[in-house]
C-alpha positions in Angstrom: 146.5 -118.2 88.7 148.6 -119.1 91.9 147.0 -119.1 95.4 149.3 -117.7 98.5 148.2 -117.5 102.1 150.1 -115.1 104.0 150.1 -115.6 108.1 152.1 -113.7 110.8 151.7 -116.5 113.3 154.4 -116.8 115.9 153.6 -120.1 117.3 154.4 -123.4 115.8 152.9 -126.8 116.6 153.2 -130.2 115.1 149.5 -130.8 114.5 149.0 -127.4 112.8 151.9 -128.1 110.3 150.5 -131.4 109.6 147.0 -129.7 108.7 148.9 -127.2 106.6 150.8 -129.4 104.8 147.8 -131.7 104.0 145.9 -128.7 102.9 148.7 -127.4 100.9 148.7 -130.7 99.1 145.1 -130.9 98.3 145.0 -127.4 97.4 147.8 -127.7 95.2 146.1 -130.4 92.9 143.8 -127.5 91.8 146.1 -124.5 91.5 149.7 -123.7 92.4 149.7 -122.9 96.2 152.0 -121.9 99.1 151.9 -120.7 102.6 154.1 -118.1 103.4 154.9 -116.9 107.2 155.7 -113.2 107.2 157.9 -112.4 110.2 157.7 -109.0 111.9 160.2 -107.6 114.6 159.3 -108.7 118.2 157.7 -106.1 120.1 156.0 -106.3 123.6 152.3 -107.1 123.7 151.6 -103.6 125.1 152.8 -102.2 121.6 149.6 -103.3 120.0 149.4 -100.5 117.6 152.9 -100.5 116.8 153.0 -104.4 116.2 149.6 -104.0 114.1 151.2 -101.1 111.8 154.5 -103.0 111.3 152.8 -106.3 110.4 150.3 -104.4 108.3 153.6 -102.7 106.4 155.0 -106.0 106.0 151.9 -107.5 104.3 151.5 -104.4 101.9 155.1 -104.9 100.9 154.3 -108.4 99.9 151.6 -107.7 97.7 151.7 -106.5 94.1 149.6 -104.1 92.5 148.0 -107.2 90.2 147.0 -109.4 93.4 143.4 -110.3 94.4 143.7 -109.8 98.0 141.2 -111.7 100.4 141.5 -110.8 104.0 140.3 -113.1 106.6 139.0 -110.6 109.3 136.3 -111.0 112.2 134.7 -108.0 110.6 134.4 -109.4 107.3 131.4 -110.6 105.1 129.8 -113.8 106.9 129.6 -116.3 104.0 128.7 -120.0 104.0 130.8 -122.6 102.1 128.6 -122.3 98.9 129.0 -118.4 98.8 132.7 -118.8 99.4 133.2 -121.1 96.5 131.3 -118.7 94.2 133.9 -116.0 95.4 136.7 -118.3 94.8 135.1 -119.2 91.2 135.0 -115.4 90.7 138.7 -114.6 91.7 139.7 -117.6 89.0 137.9 -115.9 86.5 139.5 -112.6 87.2 142.6 -111.6 85.3 144.4 -111.4 88.4 147.7 -113.5 88.4 147.6 -114.1 92.2 145.1 -114.6 94.8 146.6 -113.8 97.9 144.9 -114.5 101.3 145.9 -113.0 104.5 145.4 -113.9 108.2 146.5 -111.1 110.1 148.6 -110.9 113.4 147.3 -111.1 116.9 146.1 -107.6 117.0 144.8 -107.6 113.3 145.6 -105.3 110.5 145.3 -101.6 109.9 143.1 -99.7 107.9 145.6 -99.6 104.7 145.5 -103.4 104.3 141.6 -103.3 104.8 141.4 -100.8 102.5 144.0 -103.0 100.1 141.7 -106.0 100.4 139.5 -107.0 97.4 137.3 -109.1 99.7 137.0 -109.6 103.5 135.5 -112.9 105.0 135.1 -113.6 108.5 135.9 -117.0 109.5 133.7 -117.0 112.6 132.4 -114.4 114.7 134.3 -116.1 117.6 137.9 -115.2 117.9 140.5 -117.7 117.1 144.4 -118.2 117.5 146.4 -118.2 114.2 146.8 -122.0 114.1 143.1 -122.4 114.2 142.3 -119.6 111.7 144.7 -121.3 109.4 143.5 -124.7 109.6 139.9 -123.3 109.0 140.8 -121.0 106.0 142.5 -123.8 104.4 139.9 -126.4 104.8 137.4 -123.8 103.5 139.5 -123.0 100.4 139.8 -126.5 99.7 136.1 -126.9 100.3 135.6 -124.2 97.6 137.5 -126.3 94.9 135.6 -129.4 95.6 132.4 -127.5 95.2 133.7 -125.7 92.1 134.6 -129.0 90.5 131.6 -130.7 91.9 133.9 -133.4 93.8 132.0 -135.0 96.5 133.2 -133.7 99.7 130.6 -131.0 100.8 127.4 -132.1 101.7 124.7 -129.8 101.1 
């Protein structure tokens, strides 16, 4: 199984690139893993609905019917790291070819993406920017693998 993280981040910062590369390397030890930045057309911030729908269509276009889709969404399930690790373990045991993790755009995703998601997970009840959301999601995916493989990293 391959793991892929889709993001719609527009900002770039050196620290975030370093974190992404570090965790990409760590996660790739367990499964093939890649991070893909999806680029939507630019639009004004006042066009929130248009931007949300355009980005959601871009996300859906990049998914296949055989993907297990995990949407990181502030309205998703609140899981601790052990519960999240169990979800990852279940995904690994599924017959899917890819697990796709999605971090939506600044205005979130539309209902079509929510319906397509097999699992919706909240990273925090607080709102965070894309760079922080990506760092947190990567660390939690890595942590899940260390829990599954019983590698000393997660302190209970």
